[in-house]
Biotite code that builds the C-alpha atoms (Angstrom):
import biotite.structure as struc

atoms = struc.array([
    struc.Atom([161.439, 2.679, 85.761], chain_id="A", res_id=1, res_name="MET", atom_name="CA", element="C"),
    struc.Atom([160.604, -0.944, 85.899], chain_id="A", res_id=2, res_name="ARG", atom_name="CA", element="C"),
    struc.Atom([162.901, -1.750, 82.870], chain_id="A", res_id=3, res_name="SER", atom_name="CA", element="C"),
    struc.Atom([165.619, 0.124, 84.565], chain_id="A", res_id=4, res_name="ARG", atom_name="CA", element="C"),
    struc.Atom([165.270, -1.890, 87.779], chain_id="A", res_id=5, res_name="MET", atom_name="CA", element="C"),
    struc.Atom([165.398, -5.163, 85.683], chain_id="A", res_id=6, res_name="ILE", atom_name="CA", element="C"),
    struc.Atom([168.566, -3.955, 83.957], chain_id="A", res_id=7, res_name="LEU", atom_name="CA", element="C"),
    struc.Atom([170.195, -3.082, 87.084], chain_id="A", res_id=8, res_name="LEU", atom_name="CA", element="C"),
    struc.Atom([169.394, -6.447, 88.690], chain_id="A", res_id=9, res_name="VAL", atom_name="CA", element="C"),
    struc.Atom([170.515, -8.434, 85.702], chain_id="A", res_id=10, res_name="VAL", atom_name="CA", element="C"),
    struc.Atom([173.823, -6.334, 85.456], chain_id="A", res_id=11, res_name="CYS", atom_name="CA", element="C"),
    struc.Atom([174.442, -7.027, 89.107], chain_id="A", res_id=12, res_name="ALA", atom_name="CA", element="C"),
    struc.Atom([173.822, -10.697, 88.844], chain_id="A", res_id=13, res_name="VAL", atom_name="CA", element="C"),
    struc.Atom([175.793, -11.012, 85.531], chain_id="A", res_id=14, res_name="LEU", atom_name="CA", element="C"),
    struc.Atom([178.755, -9.023, 86.978], chain_id="A", res_id=15, res_name="ALA", atom_name="CA", element="C"),
    struc.Atom([178.914, -11.506, 89.949], chain_id="A", res_id=16, res_name="ALA", atom_name="CA", element="C"),
    struc.Atom([178.739, -14.471, 87.591], chain_id="A", res_id=17, res_name="VAL", atom_name="CA", element="C"),
    struc.Atom([181.206, -12.875, 85.260], chain_id="A", res_id=18, res_name="GLY", atom_name="CA", element="C"),
    struc.Atom([183.697, -12.239, 88.132], chain_id="A", res_id=19, res_name="ALA", atom_name="CA", element="C"),
    struc.Atom([183.188, -15.849, 89.324], chain_id="A", res_id=20, res_name="ALA", atom_name="CA", element="C"),
    struc.Atom([183.686, -17.135, 85.760], chain_id="A", res_id=21, res_name="CYS", atom_name="CA", element="C"),
    struc.Atom([186.636, -14.991, 84.907], chain_id="A", res_id=22, res_name="SER", atom_name="CA", element="C"),
    struc.Atom([188.493, -16.079, 88.144], chain_id="A", res_id=23, res_name="ALA", atom_name="CA", element="C"),
    struc.Atom([189.603, -19.166, 86.197], chain_id="A", res_id=24, res_name="GLY", atom_name="CA", element="C"),
    struc.Atom([189.981, -17.681, 82.789], chain_id="A", res_id=25, res_name="GLY", atom_name="CA", element="C"),
    struc.Atom([190.971, -14.386, 81.313], chain_id="A", res_id=26, res_name="ALA", atom_name="CA", element="C"),
    struc.Atom([190.296, -11.210, 83.278], chain_id="A", res_id=27, res_name="PRO", atom_name="CA", element="C"),
    struc.Atom([187.627, -8.750, 82.007], chain_id="A", res_id=28, res_name="PRO", atom_name="CA", element="C"),
    struc.Atom([188.823, -6.390, 79.228], chain_id="A", res_id=29, res_name="ARG", atom_name="CA", element="C"),
    struc.Atom([189.495, -2.878, 80.351], chain_id="A", res_id=30, res_name="THR", atom_name="CA", element="C"),
    struc.Atom([188.526, -0.008, 78.105], chain_id="A", res_id=31, res_name="LEU", atom_name="CA", element="C"),
    struc.Atom([189.764, 3.425, 78.983], chain_id="A", res_id=32, res_name="SER", atom_name="CA", element="C"),
    struc.Atom([187.472, 6.478, 78.558], chain_id="A", res_id=33, res_name="VAL", atom_name="CA", element="C"),
    struc.Atom([188.263, 10.182, 79.081], chain_id="A", res_id=34, res_name="VAL", atom_name="CA", element="C"),
    struc.Atom([185.727, 12.731, 79.735], chain_id="A", res_id=35, res_name="MET", atom_name="CA", element="C"),
    struc.Atom([186.353, 16.352, 78.711], chain_id="A", res_id=36, res_name="HIS", atom_name="CA", element="C"),
    struc.Atom([184.632, 19.680, 79.397], chain_id="A", res_id=37, res_name="ASP", atom_name="CA", element="C"),
    struc.Atom([183.785, 20.233, 75.804], chain_id="A", res_id=38, res_name="ASP", atom_name="CA", element="C"),
    struc.Atom([181.062, 17.687, 76.530], chain_id="A", res_id=39, res_name="MET", atom_name="CA", element="C"),
    struc.Atom([182.868, 14.724, 74.812], chain_id="A", res_id=40, res_name="THR", atom_name="CA", element="C"),
    struc.Atom([183.786, 11.190, 75.643], chain_id="A", res_id=41, res_name="PHE", atom_name="CA", element="C"),
    struc.Atom([187.157, 9.906, 74.136], chain_id="A", res_id=42, res_name="GLU", atom_name="CA", element="C"),
    struc.Atom([186.431, 7.531, 72.559], chain_id="A", res_id=43, res_name="PRO", atom_name="CA", element="C"),
    struc.Atom([182.699, 8.039, 72.047], chain_id="A", res_id=44, res_name="ALA", atom_name="CA", element="C"),
    struc.Atom([182.104, 4.515, 70.967], chain_id="A", res_id=45, res_name="ALA", atom_name="CA", element="C"),
    struc.Atom([182.973, 0.994, 71.787], chain_id="A", res_id=46, res_name="PHE", atom_name="CA", element="C"),
    struc.Atom([182.158, -2.525, 70.426], chain_id="A", res_id=47, res_name="THR", atom_name="CA", element="C"),
    struc.Atom([181.980, -5.533, 72.658], chain_id="A", res_id=48, res_name="VAL", atom_name="CA", element="C"),
    struc.Atom([180.785, -9.037, 72.501], chain_id="A", res_id=49, res_name="LYS", atom_name="CA", element="C"),
    struc.Atom([177.753, -10.358, 73.930], chain_id="A", res_id=50, res_name="ALA", atom_name="CA", element="C"),
    struc.Atom([178.463, -12.087, 77.222], chain_id="A", res_id=51, res_name="GLY", atom_name="CA", element="C"),
    struc.Atom([181.809, -10.154, 77.566], chain_id="A", res_id=52, res_name="GLU", atom_name="CA", element="C"),
    struc.Atom([182.636, -8.457, 80.884], chain_id="A", res_id=53, res_name="THR", atom_name="CA", element="C"),
    struc.Atom([184.368, -5.225, 80.469], chain_id="A", res_id=54, res_name="VAL", atom_name="CA", element="C"),
    struc.Atom([185.697, -2.656, 82.862], chain_id="A", res_id=55, res_name="THR", atom_name="CA", element="C"),
    struc.Atom([185.562, 0.893, 81.801], chain_id="A", res_id=56, res_name="PHE", atom_name="CA", element="C"),
    struc.Atom([188.303, 2.983, 83.298], chain_id="A", res_id=57, res_name="ASP", atom_name="CA", element="C"),
    struc.Atom([186.702, 6.411, 83.297], chain_id="A", res_id=58, res_name="VAL", atom_name="CA", element="C"),
    struc.Atom([188.877, 9.393, 83.792], chain_id="A", res_id=59, res_name="ARG", atom_name="CA", element="C"),
    struc.Atom([187.601, 12.877, 84.070], chain_id="A", res_id=60, res_name="ASN", atom_name="CA", element="C"),
    struc.Atom([190.228, 15.239, 82.496], chain_id="A", res_id=61, res_name="ALA", atom_name="CA", element="C"),
    struc.Atom([187.980, 18.362, 82.943], chain_id="A", res_id=62, res_name="GLY", atom_name="CA", element="C"),
    struc.Atom([187.472, 21.022, 85.483], chain_id="A", res_id=63, res_name="GLN", atom_name="CA", element="C"),
    struc.Atom([183.887, 20.051, 86.290], chain_id="A", res_id=64, res_name="ILE", atom_name="CA", element="C"),
    struc.Atom([182.043, 16.953, 87.350], chain_id="A", res_id=65, res_name="ALA", atom_name="CA", element="C"),
    struc.Atom([180.970, 14.351, 84.691], chain_id="A", res_id=66, res_name="HIS", atom_name="CA", element="C"),
    struc.Atom([179.325, 10.955, 84.659], chain_id="A", res_id=67, res_name="GLU", atom_name="CA", element="C"),
    struc.Atom([179.438, 7.824, 82.477], chain_id="A", res_id=68, res_name="TYR", atom_name="CA", element="C"),
    struc.Atom([175.984, 6.250, 82.479], chain_id="A", res_id=69, res_name="PHE", atom_name="CA", element="C"),
    struc.Atom([175.087, 3.281, 80.268], chain_id="A", res_id=70, res_name="VAL", atom_name="CA", element="C"),
    struc.Atom([171.602, 2.322, 79.271], chain_id="A", res_id=71, res_name="GLY", atom_name="CA", element="C"),
    struc.Atom([168.900, 2.242, 76.639], chain_id="A", res_id=72, res_name="THR", atom_name="CA", element="C"),
    struc.Atom([167.267, 5.439, 75.297], chain_id="A", res_id=73, res_name="GLN", atom_name="CA", element="C"),
    struc.Atom([164.435, 4.953, 77.923], chain_id="A", res_id=74, res_name="VAL", atom_name="CA", element="C"),
    struc.Atom([166.850, 4.500, 80.715], chain_id="A", res_id=75, res_name="GLU", atom_name="CA", element="C"),
    struc.Atom([168.882, 7.701, 79.566], chain_id="A", res_id=76, res_name="GLN", atom_name="CA", element="C"),
    struc.Atom([165.618, 9.634, 79.586], chain_id="A", res_id=77, res_name="ASP", atom_name="CA", element="C"),
    struc.Atom([164.589, 8.354, 83.018], chain_id="A", res_id=78, res_name="GLU", atom_name="CA", element="C"),
    struc.Atom([168.124, 9.189, 84.351], chain_id="A", res_id=79, res_name="HIS", atom_name="CA", element="C"),
    struc.Atom([167.950, 12.576, 82.759], chain_id="A", res_id=80, res_name="GLU", atom_name="CA", element="C"),
    struc.Atom([164.665, 13.269, 84.607], chain_id="A", res_id=81, res_name="THR", atom_name="CA", element="C"),
    struc.Atom([166.226, 11.897, 87.799], chain_id="A", res_id=82, res_name="GLU", atom_name="CA", element="C"),
    struc.Atom([169.237, 14.177, 87.691], chain_id="A", res_id=83, res_name="MET", atom_name="CA", element="C"),
    struc.Atom([166.882, 17.250, 87.528], chain_id="A", res_id=84, res_name="ARG", atom_name="CA", element="C"),
    struc.Atom([165.768, 16.578, 90.975], chain_id="A", res_id=85, res_name="GLN", atom_name="CA", element="C"),
    struc.Atom([167.332, 18.465, 93.913], chain_id="A", res_id=86, res_name="PRO", atom_name="CA", element="C"),
    struc.Atom([170.225, 16.436, 95.504], chain_id="A", res_id=87, res_name="MET", atom_name="CA", element="C"),
    struc.Atom([170.307, 14.035, 92.600], chain_id="A", res_id=88, res_name="ALA", atom_name="CA", element="C"),
    struc.Atom([173.806, 14.641, 91.448], chain_id="A", res_id=89, res_name="ALA", atom_name="CA", element="C"),
    struc.Atom([177.056, 13.116, 92.682], chain_id="A", res_id=90, res_name="GLY", atom_name="CA", element="C"),
    struc.Atom([176.153, 9.427, 93.088], chain_id="A", res_id=91, res_name="HIS", atom_name="CA", element="C"),
    struc.Atom([177.071, 6.256, 91.281], chain_id="A", res_id=92, res_name="ASP", atom_name="CA", element="C"),
    struc.Atom([174.672, 3.639, 89.835], chain_id="A", res_id=93, res_name="HIS", atom_name="CA", element="C"),
    struc.Atom([175.068, -0.009, 88.893], chain_id="A", res_id=94, res_name="PRO", atom_name="CA", element="C"),
    struc.Atom([175.301, 1.068, 85.314], chain_id="A", res_id=95, res_name="THR", atom_name="CA", element="C"),
    struc.Atom([177.119, 4.420, 85.863], chain_id="A", res_id=96, res_name="GLY", atom_name="CA", element="C"),
    struc.Atom([179.668, 6.422, 87.697], chain_id="A", res_id=97, res_name="VAL", atom_name="CA", element="C"),
    struc.Atom([179.876, 10.030, 88.667], chain_id="A", res_id=98, res_name="HIS", atom_name="CA", element="C"),
    struc.Atom([183.485, 11.272, 88.523], chain_id="A", res_id=99, res_name="VAL", atom_name="CA", element="C"),
    struc.Atom([184.706, 14.543, 90.006], chain_id="A", res_id=100, res_name="ASP", atom_name="CA", element="C"),
    struc.Atom([187.193, 16.846, 88.078], chain_id="A", res_id=101, res_name="ALA", atom_name="CA", element="C"),
    struc.Atom([190.687, 15.264, 87.712], chain_id="A", res_id=102, res_name="GLY", atom_name="CA", element="C"),
    struc.Atom([189.559, 11.817, 89.289], chain_id="A", res_id=103, res_name="LYS", atom_name="CA", element="C"),
    struc.Atom([188.972, 8.246, 87.831], chain_id="A", res_id=104, res_name="SER", atom_name="CA", element="C"),
    struc.Atom([186.452, 5.517, 88.513], chain_id="A", res_id=105, res_name="LYS", atom_name="CA", element="C"),
    struc.Atom([185.907, 1.939, 87.185], chain_id="A", res_id=106, res_name="ALA", atom_name="CA", element="C"),
    struc.Atom([182.812, 0.591, 85.944], chain_id="A", res_id=107, res_name="LEU", atom_name="CA", element="C"),
    struc.Atom([182.318, -3.087, 85.338], chain_id="A", res_id=108, res_name="SER", atom_name="CA", element="C"),
    struc.Atom([179.520, -4.557, 83.248], chain_id="A", res_id=109, res_name="MET", atom_name="CA", element="C"),
    struc.Atom([178.592, -7.633, 81.407], chain_id="A", res_id=110, res_name="THR", atom_name="CA", element="C"),
    struc.Atom([176.507, -7.172, 78.348], chain_id="A", res_id=111, res_name="PHE", atom_name="CA", element="C"),
    struc.Atom([173.918, -9.929, 78.072], chain_id="A", res_id=112, res_name="VAL", atom_name="CA", element="C"),
    struc.Atom([172.707, -9.734, 74.522], chain_id="A", res_id=113, res_name="LYS", atom_name="CA", element="C"),
    struc.Atom([173.551, -7.891, 71.132], chain_id="A", res_id=114, res_name="ALA", atom_name="CA", element="C"),
    struc.Atom([172.354, -4.383, 70.491], chain_id="A", res_id=115, res_name="GLY", atom_name="CA", element="C"),
    struc.Atom([173.312, -0.821, 71.072], chain_id="A", res_id=116, res_name="THR", atom_name="CA", element="C"),
    struc.Atom([173.449, 0.944, 74.329], chain_id="A", res_id=117, res_name="PHE", atom_name="CA", element="C"),
    struc.Atom([173.892, 4.696, 74.850], chain_id="A", res_id=118, res_name="LEU", atom_name="CA", element="C"),
    struc.Atom([176.347, 6.313, 77.190], chain_id="A", res_id=119, res_name="VAL", atom_name="CA", element="C"),
    struc.Atom([175.540, 9.739, 78.569], chain_id="A", res_id=120, res_name="GLY", atom_name="CA", element="C"),
    struc.Atom([176.446, 12.338, 81.117], chain_id="A", res_id=121, res_name="CYS", atom_name="CA", element="C"),
    struc.Atom([173.501, 13.724, 82.882], chain_id="A", res_id=122, res_name="HIS", atom_name="CA", element="C"),
    struc.Atom([175.049, 16.534, 84.909], chain_id="A", res_id=123, res_name="GLU", atom_name="CA", element="C"),
    struc.Atom([172.940, 19.623, 84.272], chain_id="A", res_id=124, res_name="PRO", atom_name="CA", element="C"),
    struc.Atom([173.025, 20.603, 80.784], chain_id="A", res_id=125, res_name="GLY", atom_name="CA", element="C"),
    struc.Atom([175.517, 18.032, 79.560], chain_id="A", res_id=126, res_name="HIS", atom_name="CA", element="C"),
    struc.Atom([173.147, 15.493, 77.947], chain_id="A", res_id=127, res_name="TRP", atom_name="CA", element="C"),
    struc.Atom([171.410, 18.318, 76.016], chain_id="A", res_id=128, res_name="ALA", atom_name="CA", element="C"),
    struc.Atom([174.809, 19.615, 74.893], chain_id="A", res_id=129, res_name="ALA", atom_name="CA", element="C"),
    struc.Atom([175.679, 16.268, 73.321], chain_id="A", res_id=130, res_name="GLY", atom_name="CA", element="C"),
    struc.Atom([177.718, 14.421, 75.934], chain_id="A", res_id=131, res_name="MET", atom_name="CA", element="C"),
    struc.Atom([176.697, 11.051, 74.535], chain_id="A", res_id=132, res_name="LYS", atom_name="CA", element="C"),
    struc.Atom([178.304, 7.834, 73.112], chain_id="A", res_id=133, res_name="GLY", atom_name="CA", element="C"),
    struc.Atom([177.435, 4.382, 72.140], chain_id="A", res_id=134, res_name="THR", atom_name="CA", element="C"),
    struc.Atom([178.372, 0.715, 73.075], chain_id="A", res_id=135, res_name="ILE", atom_name="CA", element="C"),
    struc.Atom([177.729, -1.746, 70.283], chain_id="A", res_id=136, res_name="THR", atom_name="CA", element="C"),
    struc.Atom([177.201, -5.310, 71.528], chain_id="A", res_id=137, res_name="VAL", atom_name="CA", element="C"),
    struc.Atom([177.957, -7.828, 68.737], chain_id="A", res_id=138, res_name="GLU", atom_name="CA", element="C"),
    struc.Atom([176.706, -11.462, 69.010], chain_id="A", res_id=139, res_name="PRO", atom_name="CA", element="C"),
])
């Protein structure tokens, strides 16, 4: 949980810095994601550059709620546990958005260092059904 809080704080600070820096330069890149009821993300994988700010335009093309949650394996596991708690569903996070059927939301993030992040939906049963993806951050 501590690593997740650190990531959340770092993401929030970097998003603010990235927004300030991009005000005089190029706007953040927008990447479109579509979520489907067959438990897939389209596309399921993205590649970004370290230090790049991206905005995910996340659209739910299904008939049920989904989420787009970005984090490490540990953070995905923690979020999966959190989502099993009563009243946990239906809220956004600094690194994820909950999207009702037929709706869209934006999620802006700045990726600090190279590595691989996982994307997942933790609505009940979705993660176990394979609703997962990856974000590769290149140096």
